[in-house]
C-alpha positions, 0 to 999 in steps of 0.5 A: 319425532310426535308423541302419542297424545293421551288425554289427562284422565287416561293419563291418570289412569295410566299412572294408577296401573303402573303404581299398582304394578310396582306394588304388585311386584314388590308385594310378590317378591316379599311373598316369595322371600319372606323378607321386607328387608332384602337389601341395604337398598330396601332400608340401610338402617334395618338391614345392617343392624339385622345382619350385625345381630344375625352375626352376634347370634352366629357367634354365640352359635359357635361358642355353644359348640365350645361350651357344649363340649365344656359340659362333657368334659366336666361330666366325664371328670365328675363320672370318674370322681364317682366311680374313683369313690366306689374303689376308694371305698372298696379299698377301705372295706379291704382294709377293714377286713384286714384289720378284723382278720386275727393273726395267731400262732399256736402249737405245742413243742414236740419235745419236753423242755430241757434246761440248756448246758449253759445260759442261752439267749433265744431271739423271737420276732413278734410281728416282725419286731425282734426280742430276746429272752435269756434262758439260764442252765438252771431255768425250770419250765415255769422260769423259761416260760415267765422269762418268754412272757416278758419278752413277748408282752412287751411287744404286746403278745401277752402271755403267749406261752405256757406249758401242756397238761403234762407240764413238760411240754412248752406250749404257744398260744398268741394272738400274734405272728411269733417266729424264731431266728434260728432253727436253735432258737426253736429247738431250745424250747423243744420245738421241731426245727424248721427246715427251709424253704418253709414260709417266713411270715412277718420277719424278714430274717426268721428261720422257717417256722416249726412245724409244731406250730400253726400261724393263721391270718398272715398269708390272709392279711397279705392277700388283702394287701395284694387286693388293695394294691390291685385297687389301687391300680384300678384308681390310677386306670380309671383317672387317665381314662376319664378324658373327653375329647383329649381333655382330662382333669383327673391326672394333675393340676397342670390340666385345665379347661377354659370355656368362653361365654362371649365372642371377646372372651371377657367372660368365661370360666377356667376349670383346674384339673385335680390329681385323683390318683393314687399318688395324688390322693396320698395312698401308697401300694402295701408291700411286705417292707411297707411298714416302716424299715425294710424288716418284713412287717408290711403286707397289713401285718400290723394293726398300726399300719392298718389304721394309718391306711384306713386314715388315709383312706378317709382323707382320700375320700374326703378330697374326693367329695371335695373335688366332686363338689367343686366340679359340680358347682362349676357345671351348674355355672357352665350349664347356666351360661349354656342356656343363657346363650341359647335363649340369647341366641334366639333374642337375637334371631327374633329381633333380626327377623323383626327388622326384615321379615314380611307379614305374610299375612299382610302381604297376601292380603295386599297382594288380594288388595292389589288384584282388585285395584289393578282390575278397577284401574283397567276398567277405569282406563276403558271409561277414560278412552270412551270419549275417543271411541266416539269420535271414531264412531263419527269418522266411520 
């Protein structure tokens, strides 16, 4: 078959128009997609390098979710520590209030003192601790009072016994809880026999308190001990509730939060859990017998026990502050890595974009230039065809 014969000038202009059309198609594609490298065919090195950078940025984005959860978990634990510290401060205030609550026993025997028919041993409890006083059949009221004071002063009650203004009846005025082992011990000194089930305070085996005597402070301290125990319960409940997304860092050292900072987990942080429940802080409930042996000397009856509790509360506060400092340091590290990962992700995305993204301003200018170039090419082709058009006129 014969082919169309084109002059050199026409062929040259045709090739120029074809190049312009190809460049126009490329420019329009870049304007439409915003990419100068859309596939490996455009630029293999840039395409695969950008893909690698984008993949790592995506991996870091996934890690950011995990890091964010880690930040919230630590913040939940830190908030729990702050709230538990407030409860410990409240418990300390309760114990101090119990310590400042004065225990007193006061009253005057209804019956005048009379020496017993034979030597009698009177058993008393001073703040739950037993002591005895021997009353002889020949003792006067002054001798009996001196014997009683000797017995109770050794337990810190001082000279609690005296006589009334008439000098006939024994009077008790002590800064302590003083009780009698039996009603016979009460009546021996002229006090009215206590009747069951009258209140027994510090002593577990004491008789019901005599109606002639009034005890104050013991019930109040017992109520404060109950209030203290309620605060310990709140500490336990709060520690169990300080969890985030199923992770609790306040209920035991067995719990641990692992946070990965890179896609290979070669950079990470382990946040160790702590036990800040009441048992973890070495705080024990106050019971009636919490003073030691089961003798009823608990319930904040003894100042020494309250002081011991205050010492433990001070230790608990120190532990909480230390734990809060540790969690705060870990939180600072995690937040710093979170910011770093965000910035690194931005660097990676920017680098990938620079390798593959088109400069839209440049491409828009190219499009305008190619449009002009195409118009000029058409005009040049028209001029190249003028010689053949002259021959056509001759043939007509």
